All heavy atoms as TSV, in Angstrom:
chain	resi	resn	atom	element	x	y	z
A	1	MET	N	N	-8.797	-45.713	186.526
A	1	MET	CA	C	-9.831	-45.226	187.419
A	1	MET	C	C	-9.197	-44.279	188.430
A	1	MET	O	O	-8.127	-44.554	188.953
A	1	MET	CB	C	-10.495	-46.401	188.131
A	1	MET	CG	C	-11.595	-45.966	189.043
A	1	MET	SD	S	-12.758	-47.288	189.376
A	1	MET	CE	C	-12.300	-47.710	191.019
A	2	VAL	N	N	-9.885	-43.177	188.706
A	2	VAL	CA	C	-9.402	-42.194	189.657
A	2	VAL	C	C	-9.890	-42.579	191.042
A	2	VAL	O	O	-11.059	-42.878	191.242
A	2	VAL	CB	C	-9.915	-40.779	189.300
A	2	VAL	CG1	C	-9.494	-39.779	190.353
A	2	VAL	CG2	C	-9.412	-40.374	187.935
A	3	SER	N	N	-9.000	-42.578	191.989
A	3	SER	CA	C	-9.354	-42.909	193.365
A	3	SER	C	C	-9.406	-41.631	194.189
A	3	SER	O	O	-8.477	-40.823	194.157
A	3	SER	CB	C	-8.314	-43.865	193.956
A	3	SER	OG	O	-8.609	-44.127	195.297
A	4	VAL	N	N	-10.498	-41.456	194.905
A	4	VAL	CA	C	-10.653	-40.294	195.778
A	4	VAL	C	C	-10.462	-40.772	197.207
A	4	VAL	O	O	-11.151	-41.690	197.650
A	4	VAL	CB	C	-12.060	-39.671	195.630
A	4	VAL	CG1	C	-12.229	-38.503	196.590
A	4	VAL	CG2	C	-12.275	-39.221	194.196
A	5	PRO	N	N	-9.493	-40.199	197.927
A	5	PRO	CA	C	-9.283	-40.623	199.308
A	5	PRO	C	C	-10.551	-40.459	200.137
A	5	PRO	O	O	-11.310	-39.520	199.935
A	5	PRO	CB	C	-8.186	-39.676	199.815
A	5	PRO	CG	C	-7.543	-39.128	198.587
A	5	PRO	CD	C	-8.591	-39.142	197.518
A	6	SER	N	N	-10.783	-41.396	201.037
A	6	SER	CA	C	-11.984	-41.307	201.871
A	6	SER	C	C	-11.966	-40.018	202.672
A	6	SER	O	O	-10.913	-39.524	203.055
A	6	SER	CB	C	-12.073	-42.512	202.806
A	6	SER	OG	O	-10.982	-42.522	203.690
A	7	GLY	N	N	-13.160	-39.479	202.881
A	7	GLY	CA	C	-13.272	-38.219	203.609
A	7	GLY	C	C	-13.165	-37.006	202.699
A	7	GLY	O	O	-13.341	-35.891	203.140
A	8	GLU	N	N	-12.855	-37.221	201.426
A	8	GLU	CA	C	-12.725	-36.119	200.476
A	8	GLU	C	C	-13.705	-36.304	199.328
A	8	GLU	O	O	-13.338	-36.290	198.167
A	8	GLU	CB	C	-11.298	-36.035	199.954
A	8	GLU	CG	C	-10.275	-35.695	201.017
A	8	GLU	CD	C	-8.878	-35.566	200.441
A	8	GLU	OE1	O	-8.746	-35.206	199.260
A	8	GLU	OE2	O	-7.920	-35.820	201.173
A	9	ASP	N	N	-14.975	-36.493	199.672
A	9	ASP	CA	C	-16.004	-36.695	198.660
A	9	ASP	C	C	-16.075	-35.512	197.715
A	9	ASP	O	O	-15.993	-34.362	198.128
A	9	ASP	CB	C	-17.377	-36.875	199.311
A	9	ASP	CG	C	-17.484	-38.161	200.097
A	9	ASP	OD1	O	-16.644	-39.050	199.893
A	9	ASP	OD2	O	-18.407	-38.269	200.905
A	10	GLN	N	N	-16.228	-35.805	196.449
A	10	GLN	CA	C	-16.437	-34.771	195.456
A	10	GLN	C	C	-17.932	-34.683	195.210
A	10	GLN	O	O	-18.517	-35.566	194.614
A	10	GLN	CB	C	-15.698	-35.117	194.171
A	10	GLN	CG	C	-14.212	-35.115	194.359
A	10	GLN	CD	C	-13.486	-35.442	193.066
A	10	GLN	OE1	O	-14.096	-35.552	192.015
A	10	GLN	NE2	N	-12.194	-35.602	193.151
A	11	ARG	N	N	-18.530	-33.624	195.720
A	11	ARG	CA	C	-19.976	-33.450	195.623
A	11	ARG	C	C	-20.291	-32.117	194.974
A	11	ARG	O	O	-19.626	-31.118	195.221
A	11	ARG	CB	C	-20.609	-33.516	197.006
A	11	ARG	CG	C	-20.435	-34.845	197.711
A	11	ARG	CD	C	-21.042	-34.789	199.089
A	11	ARG	NE	N	-22.387	-34.259	199.050
A	11	ARG	CZ	C	-23.489	-34.982	199.251
A	11	ARG	NH1	N	-23.394	-36.256	199.499
A	11	ARG	NH2	N	-24.669	-34.417	199.203
A	12	LEU	N	N	-21.340	-32.134	194.187
A	12	LEU	CA	C	-21.753	-30.918	193.497
A	12	LEU	C	C	-22.127	-29.817	194.485
A	12	LEU	O	O	-21.760	-28.660	194.307
A	12	LEU	CB	C	-22.932	-31.235	192.581
A	12	LEU	CG	C	-23.451	-30.113	191.707
A	12	LEU	CD1	C	-22.368	-29.613	190.766
A	12	LEU	CD2	C	-24.651	-30.590	190.924
A	13	ASP	N	N	-22.835	-30.173	195.534
A	13	ASP	CA	C	-23.326	-29.163	196.474
A	13	ASP	C	C	-22.265	-28.617	197.418
A	13	ASP	O	O	-22.517	-27.661	198.143
A	13	ASP	CB	C	-24.520	-29.696	197.260
A	13	ASP	CG	C	-24.207	-30.957	198.040
A	13	ASP	OD1	O	-23.202	-31.635	197.738
A	13	ASP	OD2	O	-24.983	-31.289	198.951
A	14	THR	N	N	-21.064	-29.182	197.402
A	14	THR	CA	C	-20.009	-28.669	198.277
A	14	THR	C	C	-18.838	-28.073	197.497
A	14	THR	O	O	-17.849	-27.666	198.099
A	14	THR	CB	C	-19.476	-29.774	199.214
A	14	THR	OG1	O	-18.938	-30.838	198.425
A	14	THR	CG2	C	-20.571	-30.292	200.130
A	15	HIS	N	N	-18.967	-28.008	196.188
A	15	HIS	CA	C	-17.887	-27.413	195.395
A	15	HIS	C	C	-17.757	-25.951	195.798
A	15	HIS	O	O	-18.757	-25.235	195.904
A	15	HIS	CB	C	-18.188	-27.525	193.896
A	15	HIS	CG	C	-16.985	-27.270	193.056
A	15	HIS	ND1	N	-16.449	-26.014	192.895
A	15	HIS	CD2	C	-16.198	-28.108	192.355
A	15	HIS	CE1	C	-15.393	-26.090	192.119
A	15	HIS	NE2	N	-15.216	-27.349	191.778
A	16	PRO	N	N	-16.533	-25.487	196.025
A	16	PRO	CA	C	-16.345	-24.118	196.535
A	16	PRO	C	C	-16.682	-23.006	195.533
A	16	PRO	O	O	-16.862	-21.869	195.945
A	16	PRO	CB	C	-14.858	-24.073	196.906
A	16	PRO	CG	C	-14.219	-25.154	196.108
A	16	PRO	CD	C	-15.271	-26.210	195.916
A	17	ARG	N	N	-16.780	-23.320	194.247
A	17	ARG	CA	C	-17.033	-22.277	193.245
A	17	ARG	C	C	-18.430	-22.437	192.649
A	17	ARG	O	O	-18.691	-23.371	191.901
A	17	ARG	CB	C	-15.977	-22.347	192.155
A	17	ARG	CG	C	-14.595	-21.991	192.696
A	17	ARG	CD	C	-13.470	-22.156	191.704
A	17	ARG	NE	N	-13.795	-21.706	190.374
A	17	ARG	CZ	C	-13.240	-22.220	189.278
A	17	ARG	NH1	N	-12.349	-23.187	189.367
A	17	ARG	NH2	N	-13.585	-21.774	188.095
A	18	PRO	N	N	-19.342	-21.520	192.967
A	18	PRO	CA	C	-20.714	-21.614	192.458
A	18	PRO	C	C	-20.803	-21.729	190.935
A	18	PRO	O	O	-21.645	-22.464	190.423
A	18	PRO	CB	C	-21.371	-20.321	192.941
A	18	PRO	CG	C	-20.578	-19.923	194.140
A	18	PRO	CD	C	-19.166	-20.366	193.849
A	19	GLU	N	N	-19.936	-21.042	190.208
A	19	GLU	CA	C	-20.004	-21.117	188.746
A	19	GLU	C	C	-19.668	-22.527	188.241
A	19	GLU	O	O	-20.210	-22.978	187.234
A	19	GLU	CB	C	-19.107	-20.062	188.082
A	19	GLU	CG	C	-17.624	-20.246	188.294
A	19	GLU	CD	C	-17.066	-19.720	189.616
A	19	GLU	OE1	O	-17.827	-19.185	190.438
A	19	GLU	OE2	O	-15.842	-19.849	189.814
A	20	LYS	N	N	-18.804	-23.239	188.949
A	20	LYS	CA	C	-18.487	-24.615	188.564
A	20	LYS	C	C	-19.652	-25.542	188.904
A	20	LYS	O	O	-19.928	-26.483	188.162
A	20	LYS	CB	C	-17.203	-25.108	189.247
A	20	LYS	CG	C	-15.956	-24.460	188.736
A	20	LYS	CD	C	-15.803	-24.594	187.232
A	20	LYS	CE	C	-15.244	-25.922	186.826
A	20	LYS	NZ	N	-14.983	-26.030	185.382
A	21	ARG	N	N	-20.323	-25.288	190.021
A	21	ARG	CA	C	-21.509	-26.088	190.359
A	21	ARG	C	C	-22.516	-26.002	189.215
A	21	ARG	O	O	-23.061	-27.010	188.777
A	21	ARG	CB	C	-22.169	-25.580	191.635
A	21	ARG	CG	C	-21.414	-25.899	192.882
A	21	ARG	CD	C	-22.198	-25.434	194.090
A	21	ARG	NE	N	-21.251	-24.829	195.006
A	21	ARG	CZ	C	-21.521	-23.896	195.874
A	21	ARG	NH1	N	-22.747	-23.413	195.963
A	21	ARG	NH2	N	-20.595	-23.436	196.664
A	22	ARG	N	N	-22.771	-24.789	188.748
A	22	ARG	CA	C	-23.735	-24.585	187.655
A	22	ARG	C	C	-23.273	-25.269	186.369
A	22	ARG	O	O	-24.061	-25.929	185.687
A	22	ARG	CB	C	-23.963	-23.097	187.422
A	22	ARG	CG	C	-24.838	-22.454	188.488
A	22	ARG	CD	C	-25.226	-21.033	188.113
A	22	ARG	NE	N	-24.087	-20.113	188.124
A	22	ARG	CZ	C	-23.617	-19.536	189.220
A	22	ARG	NH1	N	-24.183	-19.760	190.388
A	22	ARG	NH2	N	-22.589	-18.720	189.149
A	23	SER	N	N	-22.000	-25.120	186.029
A	23	SER	CA	C	-21.524	-25.715	184.776
A	23	SER	C	C	-21.523	-27.242	184.852
A	23	SER	O	O	-21.861	-27.917	183.873
A	23	SER	CB	C	-20.147	-25.184	184.393
A	23	SER	OG	O	-19.143	-25.679	185.237
A	24	TYR	N	N	-21.183	-27.817	186.003
A	24	TYR	CA	C	-21.227	-29.279	186.149
A	24	TYR	C	C	-22.665	-29.788	186.081
A	24	TYR	O	O	-22.925	-30.839	185.503
A	24	TYR	CB	C	-20.590	-29.723	187.463
A	24	TYR	CG	C	-19.086	-29.561	187.514
A	24	TYR	CD1	C	-18.442	-29.306	188.714
A	24	TYR	CD2	C	-18.296	-29.672	186.376
A	24	TYR	CE1	C	-17.064	-29.160	188.777
A	24	TYR	CE2	C	-16.922	-29.527	186.427
A	24	TYR	CZ	C	-16.303	-29.273	187.631
A	24	TYR	OH	O	-14.945	-29.138	187.685
A	25	TYR	N	N	-23.588	-29.045	186.659
A	25	TYR	CA	C	-25.001	-29.422	186.598
A	25	TYR	C	C	-25.466	-29.433	185.146
A	25	TYR	O	O	-26.068	-30.407	184.678
A	25	TYR	CB	C	-25.839	-28.448	187.436
A	25	TYR	CG	C	-27.322	-28.689	187.351
A	25	TYR	CD1	C	-27.915	-29.716	188.082
A	25	TYR	CD2	C	-28.133	-27.895	186.551
A	25	TYR	CE1	C	-29.286	-29.941	188.013
A	25	TYR	CE2	C	-29.503	-28.116	186.467
A	25	TYR	CZ	C	-30.068	-29.136	187.205
A	25	TYR	OH	O	-31.413	-29.362	187.118
A	26	GLN	N	N	-25.187	-28.366	184.418
A	26	GLN	CA	C	-25.597	-28.271	183.018
A	26	GLN	C	C	-24.947	-29.373	182.174
A	26	GLN	O	O	-25.593	-29.977	181.315
A	26	GLN	CB	C	-25.253	-26.894	182.444
A	26	GLN	CG	C	-26.081	-25.774	183.016
A	26	GLN	CD	C	-27.561	-25.921	182.703
A	26	GLN	OE1	O	-27.946	-26.457	181.668
A	26	GLN	NE2	N	-28.392	-25.469	183.609
A	27	GLU	N	N	-23.679	-29.630	182.418
A	27	GLU	CA	C	-22.974	-30.678	181.679
A	27	GLU	C	C	-23.619	-32.045	181.929
A	27	GLU	O	O	-23.803	-32.829	180.995
A	27	GLU	CB	C	-21.509	-30.700	182.108
A	27	GLU	CG	C	-20.682	-31.728	181.381
A	27	GLU	CD	C	-19.226	-31.711	181.810
A	27	GLU	OE1	O	-18.779	-30.736	182.453
A	27	GLU	OE2	O	-18.539	-32.687	181.507
A	28	THR	N	N	-23.977	-32.322	183.167
A	28	THR	CA	C	-24.615	-33.591	183.501
A	28	THR	C	C	-25.983	-33.697	182.843
A	28	THR	O	O	-26.341	-34.749	182.304
A	28	THR	CB	C	-24.732	-33.754	185.033
A	28	THR	OG1	O	-23.411	-33.691	185.593
A	28	THR	CG2	C	-25.372	-35.074	185.405
A	29	LEU	N	N	-26.750	-32.598	182.863
A	29	LEU	CA	C	-28.068	-32.612	182.220
A	29	LEU	C	C	-27.968	-32.927	180.731
A	29	LEU	O	O	-28.790	-33.663	180.188
A	29	LEU	CB	C	-28.759	-31.256	182.382
A	29	LEU	CG	C	-29.397	-30.945	183.715
A	29	LEU	CD1	C	-30.083	-29.584	183.638
A	29	LEU	CD2	C	-30.389	-32.006	184.116
A	30	HIS	N	N	-26.978	-32.371	180.080
A	30	HIS	CA	C	-26.863	-32.530	178.631
A	30	HIS	C	C	-26.138	-33.805	178.210
A	30	HIS	O	O	-26.408	-34.328	177.128
A	30	HIS	CB	C	-26.171	-31.306	178.028
A	30	HIS	CG	C	-27.014	-30.083	178.096
A	30	HIS	ND1	N	-26.964	-29.195	179.154
A	30	HIS	CD2	C	-27.963	-29.617	177.265
A	30	HIS	CE1	C	-27.841	-28.227	178.958
A	30	HIS	NE2	N	-28.464	-28.452	177.822
A	31	SER	N	N	-25.240	-34.322	179.045
A	31	SER	CA	C	-24.431	-35.476	178.647
A	31	SER	C	C	-24.831	-36.796	179.293
A	31	SER	O	O	-24.806	-37.828	178.628
A	31	SER	CB	C	-22.960	-35.211	178.988
A	31	SER	OG	O	-22.515	-34.059	178.335
A	32	ILE	N	N	-25.171	-36.772	180.559
A	32	ILE	CA	C	-25.399	-38.015	181.308
A	32	ILE	C	C	-26.877	-38.370	181.402
A	32	ILE	O	O	-27.256	-39.520	181.197
A	32	ILE	CB	C	-24.796	-37.913	182.730
A	32	ILE	CG1	C	-23.309	-37.564	182.672
A	32	ILE	CG2	C	-25.045	-39.195	183.513
A	32	ILE	CD1	C	-22.446	-38.559	181.934
A	33	VAL	N	N	-27.709	-37.398	181.717
A	33	VAL	CA	C	-29.135	-37.672	181.921
A	33	VAL	C	C	-29.769	-38.351	180.702
A	33	VAL	O	O	-30.509	-39.329	180.870
A	33	VAL	CB	C	-29.892	-36.405	182.356
A	33	VAL	CG1	C	-31.389	-36.623	182.361
A	33	VAL	CG2	C	-29.408	-35.961	183.739
A	34	PRO	N	N	-29.491	-37.922	179.470
A	34	PRO	CA	C	-30.085	-38.639	178.332
A	34	PRO	C	C	-29.675	-40.114	178.267
A	34	PRO	O	O	-30.473	-40.967	177.893
A	34	PRO	CB	C	-29.564	-37.871	177.115
A	34	PRO	CG	C	-29.311	-36.496	177.636
A	34	PRO	CD	C	-28.792	-36.707	179.040
A	35	LEU	N	N	-28.449	-40.417	178.629
A	35	LEU	CA	C	-27.996	-41.812	178.640
A	35	LEU	C	C	-28.703	-42.617	179.726
A	35	LEU	O	O	-29.005	-43.798	179.550
A	35	LEU	CB	C	-26.480	-41.877	178.859
A	35	LEU	CG	C	-25.620	-41.228	177.789
A	35	LEU	CD1	C	-24.162	-41.220	178.218
A	35	LEU	CD2	C	-25.789	-41.928	176.457
A	36	ALA	N	N	-28.964	-41.985	180.853
A	36	ALA	CA	C	-29.602	-42.654	181.985
A	36	ALA	C	C	-31.040	-43.052	181.682
A	36	ALA	O	O	-31.560	-44.007	182.269
A	36	ALA	CB	C	-29.554	-41.750	183.216
A	37	GLN	N	N	-31.675	-42.358	180.763
A	37	GLN	CA	C	-33.082	-42.616	180.471
A	37	GLN	C	C	-33.330	-44.021	179.937
A	37	GLN	O	O	-34.437	-44.540	180.036
A	37	GLN	CB	C	-33.620	-41.565	179.499
A	37	GLN	CG	C	-33.679	-40.201	180.138
A	37	GLN	CD	C	-34.009	-39.086	179.157
A	37	GLN	OE1	O	-33.958	-39.280	177.945
A	37	GLN	NE2	N	-34.336	-37.925	179.686
A	38	ALA	N	N	-32.322	-44.673	179.422
A	38	ALA	CA	C	-32.470	-46.029	178.887
A	38	ALA	C	C	-32.423	-47.099	179.976
A	38	ALA	O	O	-32.669	-48.268	179.703
A	38	ALA	CB	C	-31.377	-46.303	177.855
A	39	HIS	N	N	-32.114	-46.701	181.203
A	39	HIS	CA	C	-31.945	-47.651	182.308
A	39	HIS	C	C	-32.791	-47.192	183.488
A	39	HIS	O	O	-32.488	-46.153	184.094
A	39	HIS	CB	C	-30.474	-47.739	182.699
A	39	HIS	CG	C	-29.594	-48.073	181.531
A	39	HIS	ND1	N	-29.458	-49.340	181.039
A	39	HIS	CD2	C	-28.846	-47.274	180.726
A	39	HIS	CE1	C	-28.649	-49.329	179.994
A	39	HIS	NE2	N	-28.259	-48.079	179.791
A	40	PRO	N	N	-33.838	-47.922	183.836
A	40	PRO	CA	C	-34.803	-47.469	184.841
A	40	PRO	C	C	-34.189	-47.001	186.170
A	40	PRO	O	O	-34.581	-45.950	186.681
A	40	PRO	CB	C	-35.710	-48.681	185.052
A	40	PRO	CG	C	-35.639	-49.411	183.752
A	40	PRO	CD	C	-34.229	-49.213	183.267
A	41	TRP	N	N	-33.238	-47.731	186.720
A	41	TRP	CA	C	-32.674	-47.320	188.011
A	41	TRP	C	C	-31.977	-45.967	187.880
A	41	TRP	O	O	-32.183	-45.063	188.684
A	41	TRP	CB	C	-31.682	-48.358	188.550
A	41	TRP	CG	C	-31.249	-48.049	189.947
A	41	TRP	CD1	C	-31.829	-48.494	191.094
A	41	TRP	CD2	C	-30.168	-47.187	190.344
A	41	TRP	NE1	N	-31.171	-47.969	192.181
A	41	TRP	CE2	C	-30.146	-47.160	191.754
A	41	TRP	CE3	C	-29.221	-46.440	189.659
A	41	TRP	CZ2	C	-29.211	-46.440	192.487
A	41	TRP	CZ3	C	-28.297	-45.703	190.390
A	41	TRP	CH2	C	-28.298	-45.706	191.780
A	42	PHE	N	N	-31.140	-45.828	186.860
A	42	PHE	CA	C	-30.422	-44.570	186.658
A	42	PHE	C	C	-31.367	-43.439	186.281
A	42	PHE	O	O	-31.174	-42.294	186.698
A	42	PHE	CB	C	-29.333	-44.728	185.591
A	42	PHE	CG	C	-28.160	-45.521	186.073
A	42	PHE	CD1	C	-27.966	-46.822	185.630
A	42	PHE	CD2	C	-27.248	-44.987	186.960
A	42	PHE	CE1	C	-26.893	-47.565	186.076
A	42	PHE	CE2	C	-26.170	-45.712	187.413
A	42	PHE	CZ	C	-25.988	-47.019	186.968
A	43	ASP	N	N	-32.376	-43.744	185.510
A	43	ASP	CA	C	-33.358	-42.728	185.126
A	43	ASP	C	C	-34.029	-42.155	186.369
A	43	ASP	O	O	-34.142	-40.936	186.527
A	43	ASP	CB	C	-34.394	-43.334	184.184
A	43	ASP	CG	C	-35.341	-42.298	183.615
A	43	ASP	OD1	O	-34.899	-41.168	183.318
A	43	ASP	OD2	O	-36.524	-42.627	183.450
A	44	GLU	N	N	-34.438	-43.020	187.278
A	44	GLU	CA	C	-35.075	-42.559	188.521
A	44	GLU	C	C	-34.089	-41.789	189.390
A	44	GLU	O	O	-34.416	-40.741	189.947
A	44	GLU	CB	C	-35.639	-43.759	189.291
A	44	GLU	CG	C	-36.398	-43.364	190.534
A	44	GLU	CD	C	-37.002	-44.571	191.244
A	44	GLU	OE1	O	-37.322	-45.569	190.583
A	44	GLU	OE2	O	-37.150	-44.492	192.473
A	45	TRP	N	N	-32.869	-42.295	189.503
A	45	TRP	CA	C	-31.865	-41.640	190.350
A	45	TRP	C	C	-31.553	-40.245	189.822
A	45	TRP	O	O	-31.515	-39.282	190.581
A	45	TRP	CB	C	-30.583	-42.484	190.393
A	45	TRP	CG	C	-29.642	-42.033	191.455
A	45	TRP	CD1	C	-29.588	-42.483	192.745
A	45	TRP	CD2	C	-28.641	-41.009	191.342
A	45	TRP	NE1	N	-28.601	-41.805	193.424
A	45	TRP	CE2	C	-28.009	-40.900	192.591
A	45	TRP	CE3	C	-28.233	-40.188	190.305
A	45	TRP	CZ2	C	-26.980	-40.000	192.825
A	45	TRP	CZ3	C	-27.204	-39.286	190.550
A	45	TRP	CH2	C	-26.587	-39.201	191.806
A	46	TYR	N	N	-31.345	-40.127	188.508
A	46	TYR	CA	C	-31.025	-38.813	187.943
A	46	TYR	C	C	-32.228	-37.883	187.936
A	46	TYR	O	O	-32.060	-36.652	187.989
A	46	TYR	CB	C	-30.399	-38.926	186.556
A	46	TYR	CG	C	-28.912	-39.158	186.653
A	46	TYR	CD1	C	-28.359	-40.408	186.408
A	46	TYR	CD2	C	-28.050	-38.134	187.024
A	46	TYR	CE1	C	-27.005	-40.626	186.530
A	46	TYR	CE2	C	-26.693	-38.338	187.153
A	46	TYR	CZ	C	-26.172	-39.587	186.903
A	46	TYR	OH	O	-24.828	-39.789	187.035
A	47	ALA	N	N	-33.432	-38.404	187.912
A	47	ALA	CA	C	-34.620	-37.547	188.037
A	47	ALA	C	C	-34.630	-36.899	189.417
A	47	ALA	O	O	-34.888	-35.691	189.551
A	47	ALA	CB	C	-35.888	-38.355	187.808
A	48	THR	N	N	-34.326	-37.683	190.446
A	48	THR	CA	C	-34.245	-37.146	191.812
A	48	THR	C	C	-33.103	-36.148	191.920
A	48	THR	O	O	-33.245	-35.072	192.511
A	48	THR	CB	C	-34.056	-38.294	192.817
A	48	THR	OG1	O	-35.155	-39.193	192.685
A	48	THR	CG2	C	-33.977	-37.785	194.244
A	49	TRP	N	N	-31.960	-36.488	191.335
A	49	TRP	CA	C	-30.786	-35.612	191.360
A	49	TRP	C	C	-31.085	-34.290	190.655
A	49	TRP	O	O	-30.756	-33.220	191.157
A	49	TRP	CB	C	-29.624	-36.338	190.666
A	49	TRP	CG	C	-28.353	-35.569	190.617
A	49	TRP	CD1	C	-27.354	-35.579	191.538
A	49	TRP	CD2	C	-27.931	-34.671	189.578
A	49	TRP	NE1	N	-26.338	-34.742	191.135
A	49	TRP	CE2	C	-26.671	-34.172	189.942
A	49	TRP	CE3	C	-28.510	-34.245	188.385
A	49	TRP	CZ2	C	-25.963	-33.271	189.153
A	49	TRP	CZ3	C	-27.805	-33.338	187.603
A	49	TRP	CH2	C	-26.554	-32.872	187.989
A	50	THR	N	N	-31.729	-34.373	189.490
A	50	THR	CA	C	-32.065	-33.171	188.721
A	50	THR	C	C	-32.969	-32.244	189.524
A	50	THR	O	O	-32.758	-31.025	189.542
A	50	THR	CB	C	-32.743	-33.567	187.393
A	50	THR	OG1	O	-31.839	-34.379	186.643
A	50	THR	CG2	C	-33.138	-32.353	186.574
A	51	GLU	N	N	-33.936	-32.821	190.204
A	51	GLU	CA	C	-34.839	-32.017	191.020
A	51	GLU	C	C	-34.112	-31.397	192.209
A	51	GLU	O	O	-34.316	-30.224	192.528
A	51	GLU	CB	C	-35.993	-32.900	191.522
A	51	GLU	CG	C	-37.073	-32.144	192.234
A	51	GLU	CD	C	-38.232	-33.040	192.622
A	51	GLU	OE1	O	-38.642	-33.870	191.793
A	51	GLU	OE2	O	-38.705	-32.902	193.757
A	52	ALA	N	N	-33.252	-32.165	192.847
A	52	ALA	CA	C	-32.523	-31.670	194.028
A	52	ALA	C	C	-31.609	-30.498	193.696
A	52	ALA	O	O	-31.407	-29.605	194.516
A	52	ALA	CB	C	-31.718	-32.802	194.658
A	53	PHE	N	N	-31.049	-30.494	192.492
A	53	PHE	CA	C	-30.094	-29.454	192.112
A	53	PHE	C	C	-30.659	-28.479	191.077
A	53	PHE	O	O	-29.906	-27.710	190.471
A	53	PHE	CB	C	-28.806	-30.082	191.611
A	53	PHE	CG	C	-28.047	-30.803	192.692
A	53	PHE	CD1	C	-28.055	-32.181	192.759
A	53	PHE	CD2	C	-27.358	-30.097	193.667
A	53	PHE	CE1	C	-27.379	-32.850	193.763
A	53	PHE	CE2	C	-26.672	-30.749	194.668
A	53	PHE	CZ	C	-26.676	-32.134	194.718
A	54	ALA	N	N	-31.959	-28.491	190.884
A	54	ALA	CA	C	-32.596	-27.641	189.867
A	54	ALA	C	C	-32.251	-26.154	190.051
A	54	ALA	O	O	-32.175	-25.418	189.069
A	54	ALA	CB	C	-34.103	-27.838	189.869
A	55	HIS	N	N	-32.030	-25.736	191.283
A	55	HIS	CA	C	-31.694	-24.329	191.528
A	55	HIS	C	C	-30.417	-23.904	190.802
A	55	HIS	O	O	-30.214	-22.723	190.531
A	55	HIS	CB	C	-31.578	-24.067	193.036
A	55	HIS	CG	C	-30.467	-24.837	193.689
A	55	HIS	ND1	N	-30.577	-26.173	194.032
A	55	HIS	CD2	C	-29.215	-24.463	194.040
A	55	HIS	CE1	C	-29.455	-26.585	194.570
A	55	HIS	NE2	N	-28.597	-25.567	194.589
A	56	LEU	N	N	-29.556	-24.866	190.461
A	56	LEU	CA	C	-28.318	-24.536	189.746
A	56	LEU	C	C	-28.579	-24.230	188.273
A	56	LEU	O	O	-27.739	-23.626	187.611
A	56	LEU	CB	C	-27.314	-25.688	189.873
A	56	LEU	CG	C	-26.809	-25.951	191.282
A	56	LEU	CD1	C	-25.932	-27.192	191.299
A	56	LEU	CD2	C	-26.062	-24.744	191.826
A	57	GLY	N	N	-29.722	-24.640	187.773
A	57	GLY	CA	C	-30.052	-24.383	186.383
A	57	GLY	C	C	-30.794	-23.075	186.166
A	57	GLY	O	O	-31.082	-22.698	185.043
A	58	GLU	N	N	-31.075	-22.391	187.238
A	58	GLU	CA	C	-31.843	-21.133	187.146
A	58	GLU	C	C	-30.950	-19.951	186.852
A	58	GLU	O	O	-29.811	-19.908	187.145
A	58	GLU	CB	C	-32.607	-20.895	188.458
A	58	GLU	CG	C	-33.600	-22.005	188.714
A	58	GLU	CD	C	-34.247	-21.913	190.090
A	58	GLU	OE1	O	-33.825	-21.085	190.927
A	58	GLU	OE2	O	-35.168	-22.692	190.320
């Protein structure tokens, strides 16, 4: 397991390279979101996440 030191959150919306934000968003949509659909809590969470970051898919 990878440990991220506190105070150094890895967040999609703060990544310094816009092209990486877009590619990570697309990767999550294609790889993770379909898996989340089988689990109600994750399905709801990723639906909110997808909407919040939808601008990256444009």
